[in-house]
C-alpha positions, 0 to 999 in steps of 0.5 A: 205315795212315792217311796223315799228312794231314788229308784222310785223315779223310774216308776213315777216317770213311767206312770206319769208318761202313761197318764199323759198319753191317755190324756193325749198330751203332746210329746214336747209337753209330755217330756217337759212334764216328766222332767219337771216331775222328776226334778220335784220328786228328786228334791223331795226324796233328797231333802225332805221328810216323808211321806211324799205324794204326787198329783198331776192334773191336765187342766182344761186351760192348757196346763198340766198342774203338778204338785209334790207334797212332802213333810218339809225339810229334813235336817241339813247335813253337810254343804248344800252350796251349788258350784258351777262344776256340780252335777246336782243343784239345778232342779229348781232352775230347770223347773222354772225354765219349763213351767209357766209358773211354779212355787211352794206352799208351806202348811202346818205339817206339809210343803206343796211344791207345784208347777204349771207346765203348758200343754201347747 
């Protein structure tokens, strides 16, 4: 379970990095995975309802599979349009650049945001 707080990201990043080191994932793949996890968690913390859970799996096919599960979109407040000068709003672009595949699965009571980051 990921706390619904931006401060939770530091702990999540450290935990993911530690797990990937144990699985002997290379430095570039580790950095890419941690960044993708950060972007997906940030989106859920910022825009979705709790609870939020994270699953990271190093698969045998050369992929780190990431899933962030939340309870769906929170009601929108204010203007969420991204403008070129904005410092926010680029998370999905970053994920799509670093992952071989990414997407979302909508279920009755949850949304699963997922990404496959190559290990090599």
